[in-house]
N, C-alpha and C positions, 0 to 999 in steps of 0.2 A: 430404440437405443436403451431406454429405461429397462425394458424387459431383459435385454442382454446383460446389463450391469447388475440387475437384481439376481439373475440366474447365476452369475459368476460369484455371488456372495460379497460384492464390493460395497454394499451399503451397510454391512454389519459394523457395530461399534468396536473400537480398539481401546478399551478402557485401561488395560495394562500399560499400553504404550503411553497414553496420556498421563496416567498417574506417575509413571517413571519420569516423564518429561517435567511434570509439575515439581516433583521433589528434587530433581537434578537442578532446575532453575532456582528453587528455593535455597538449596544448599550452596549453590554457586554464589548467589547474592549475599548470603550470610558469611561465606568465606571471604568475599571481597570486602565486606564491611570490616571484618576482623583484621584483614591484611592492611586496609586503609588506616585503621587505628594504630596498628603495630608499627607501620612505616613512619608515621608522624609527620611533622611539619618540614617537608622537603619538596624540592622541585621534581624529585623522582616519582612523585605521585601523579604527574601529568599523564604518563602512559597508562596508569591505572584508570584514569578518567575514560579513556577510549575503551578499555575492557568493560567498565561499567556500562557504557553506551551499548556495546554489543550484547551484554546480558539483558539489558532492558528491552532491546529490540527483539531478542528471542522470546522474552516474556510477552511482548506485544503480539508476536505471531501466535503464541498459545492463547492469548485472550481473544484474538481474531477467530481462532478455531472454535472456542467456546461460544462466542457470539453467534456463530453459524450453526450452533447446536450439533457439532461434530463429536462431542465427547460422550455425553450421557443421553439416554433415551428420554429422560425427563427434561422438559423445557425449563422447569424451575431450577433444576440442578445446573443446567448450562448457564442460565442467567446469573446465578450466584457465583459460579466459577468465573464468568467473564467479569463480574463486578470486582471480585477479589484480585484477579490477575491484572485486569486493565487499570482499575483505580488505585489499588494499593501497591502493586509492583511497578506499574508504568507511570501512574500519575495522570492519566487521561480519562475523561468521562466516557463510560460505555454508552450512556444514553445519547450523548452527542455523536459518538462513533457509529452507533447503529443507525441513527437518522441519516447520516451522511453516506454510509457505506451501503445501506439498503437501496438508496436512490441510485447509486452507481450500479449495483447489480441488476436493478430493474431495467435500466436503459444505458448500458455501457457505450461510451463515445457518442451519445446522442446529444446534439446541440440543444442547449436550453434545459436539459434534464439531468445530465451527468455532472455532479458537482466537481468531479476530479478534473474536468476540463478547464476550470477557472484557475489558470496559472498566469500570474501577472506579467511574466516575461514574454508571453506569447501574444504579440500584437499583430494581427493581419495587416498587410500593407494596404488592403482595400479600405481599411478604416482610418488610414492616416494620410494626410496631404503631404506626401513625400516631396513634391516639387517646391513646397513652401518652407521646407525645413533645411537646416544647415547640413553641410557635408558630414559632420560628426553624427548628427541625429539619423541621417540616412544610413550611415555605416552601422550604427548601433542597431537600428531596426532590421537591417539585413543580415546581422550576425548575432541574433539573440541567443543562440546556443552558447555563446561565450559566457553569458550571464546566468545560464540555466543551472550549471553545476555549482557555482558559488551560492546561488539562491537556495539550493538544497541544504546547505549548512544552516540556514535559518528556519528550515521546515519544522524542526523539532519545537522551537520556540513558538512558531506560528500555530502548530497543532495544539500546544498547551494553552495558548491564549484563546483559541476558538473553543476549546473544551471548557475553559473557565466561563466564557461568555454564555455558553449554552447552559451549564449547570447552575449559574447564578442569575440567568435571565428569566424571562416571564414564560417561556415556552414550557410545554409539558415534558417533564423528566421523571420517569419511574424511579422510585427509590432515591429521590433527590437528597434527603438528609444523609443516607448511607453513602452516596457518592461523594458528597461534599466532605464528610468526615474522613473517608479513606484517602481522598485526593490531598486534603490538607495534611493528613498524617504522613503521607508519602513525600510530598514536596517539602513540607516544613521540616520533616525529620532529616531528609537528605541534605537540604541546604544548611540546616542547623549543624549537622554533623561536620559538613565541610568547613564551616567557620569555627567550629569548636576545635578541630584538629589542626587546621591550617591558618596561617596569617591571612588577613583580608585580601591582599593581592594574590596570593597563591590560591585561596579559596575561590575567588572570582574567576581566575584563569582555569582552575579545575572544572568548575561548573560550566564555563563557556565551552571547553573542549568536549565535555560530556554531552551538552545540548547539540553541539555542531555535528559530532560523529553520529549521534542518535538520529538526528534529522536527515543527514546525508544517507545513512544506511537505509533507513525506512523509506525515505523518498525515492532513492534510486531503485529499490526493489519494485515499488509500485509504478514508477515511471515506465520501466521497460516492459510492463505487462500490456499496456494499451497505447501509449503514445507512439505516433507514427503509423498506427493502423487506421483503416477507413473510418471516417466520421459519418454518422447517420444524420441527415437533415431533420430538423425539428418536426416537420409535417409528414415525415416518411415512417411508415410502420412496417416492421419485419416480424416474421414468426420467431418464436423464442429460440429455436435451435440456431438459425442463421444469425440472429442478433448476438448471441453469445459466442459463437465460433468465429465469425468473420471479424469481430472487433478486438480480439485478443490474440496474444502470441505466447507460445511455450518457449522455454529456454532449455536448450540441450544441456545435458550433464548428468552425472551420477548422484550418489548419495550425498556427496559434499555440496553439490549445487542445491539439492533439496533442503539440506540442513541450513545452508547460508540464506536461502530465500524463504524459509519457513514453508516449503511445499508449494509456494506460489509460482514456481517455475512451470507447474502444470496448471496454468491459468485457465486454459480452455475447459479442462475437466472440472476445475473448481467452479467455474461459472455455470456449467451445465448441471452439476450436482453439488451445490454449495454445502450441503450437510454431510457430504462424504468425508470420512476420516482421512487425515493427511496421508498416512502410509498407503492407503488404497489408490491414491490418484495415479501413481506410476503404473499400476496394474490396469487401470481403466484407460490409460492413454492409447495403447494399441487398438483397443476396441473402438474408441471414438475416432481415431484416425482412419481405420478401415471403413467405418460407417460413412465418414465424410467422403472418402475416395469413391465409394459406390454411388454416391449421390452428387458427385462433382461439386462439392462444397470445399472451398479453400481452407486448408488446415495449416496454419503458420507455425513453424518451429525453427528457431535460429540459435546461434551462439550468443554469448553475452556481448562480445564486441560488436557483432552485427546489429544486435538490438539497440545498443547505445548509439551506433552510427545512424540507425533509422530514426531515433529520437532527435538527434541533432540536425539531421537533414530535414526532417519535418519542420522543426522550429525555424530553421533558416529559410526554407522554401516558403513558409507562410509569410515571413517578413519580406521576401523578395517578390512575392506574388506569383511564383511559378506554378502554384496549384491553388485552387479555390478551397479554403479550409472547410467550407460548408458543403463540399461535394464529395460524396462517397463513390469511388470508381465502381464498386460492386453494385451499388444502386443504379448507376447509369447503365451498366451492362444489362441488368435485369429489365430496366425500362425499355431499352432498345430492343431486346429480344421480344418483349411483349408487343411492342408496336409492329415489329416485322411479322409476328405470328398473327 
């Protein structure tokens, strides 16, 4: 697979694309700040909070690409690009993000290894004594997807808190002083600007909307990439190719979908080739899909609605106990085949 991808020239850098992306986001954020100051103290600023959130999420996607070393050949250039975009534009620690995200890439959907599986609204029924709980508690556990989407509105705040805990904690963080300085400049400057232009009530509402939309947008994109796909037991090992393909899903759509999801709609290709530039992923997809078909490896591609339906069904089924959350159907099938042979 790697030889096919390399021969097709899909591992080459796309610096012009990324420089254009960087300057467009920079100009967009600068324009939003000027518009915010110009509009002044009014409730009409609230829709602008959502626009800010979208711009910050697009910046987060760019920081994600830099952290995966998709932009420059030099690792140092990529590191500094991710520091500037992630810490200064988004306000989240790149050191914290790399630690969390690298563990996810190494073991996607593997119990006990993938930090993205730690979602507080997902409580398996096998871990709860449902018979001893009230009817309301049982209904809540069996319909956890009702609380999942409201939970996403708090995801932005949670991510910023976790980022702060990491960068101000005792763990190792490369470029800690730089990260702290950039984060404080970004968050302090944005919050200060809001309270400087708006009255306290409007400023608080403005910041609340921005955090909520940012969290929902970013959380929803990452949720539909893996949630509802097979989980790999903690003690089960898979080869790299199957581990990355079988636990992820692609989202159908054209250029608008790719823009909206920051290229993560090609989740399978991204996991197989994390340093591949975003514009190359759509060209790699047909090659990866054909490779999977030849080897009878399931390649999942769905629409957005179907993906969200799969996420909610998974959450509710875990609560209802209809499926063992620690059992991967694909693993079971492989084990059965091995025993028969």
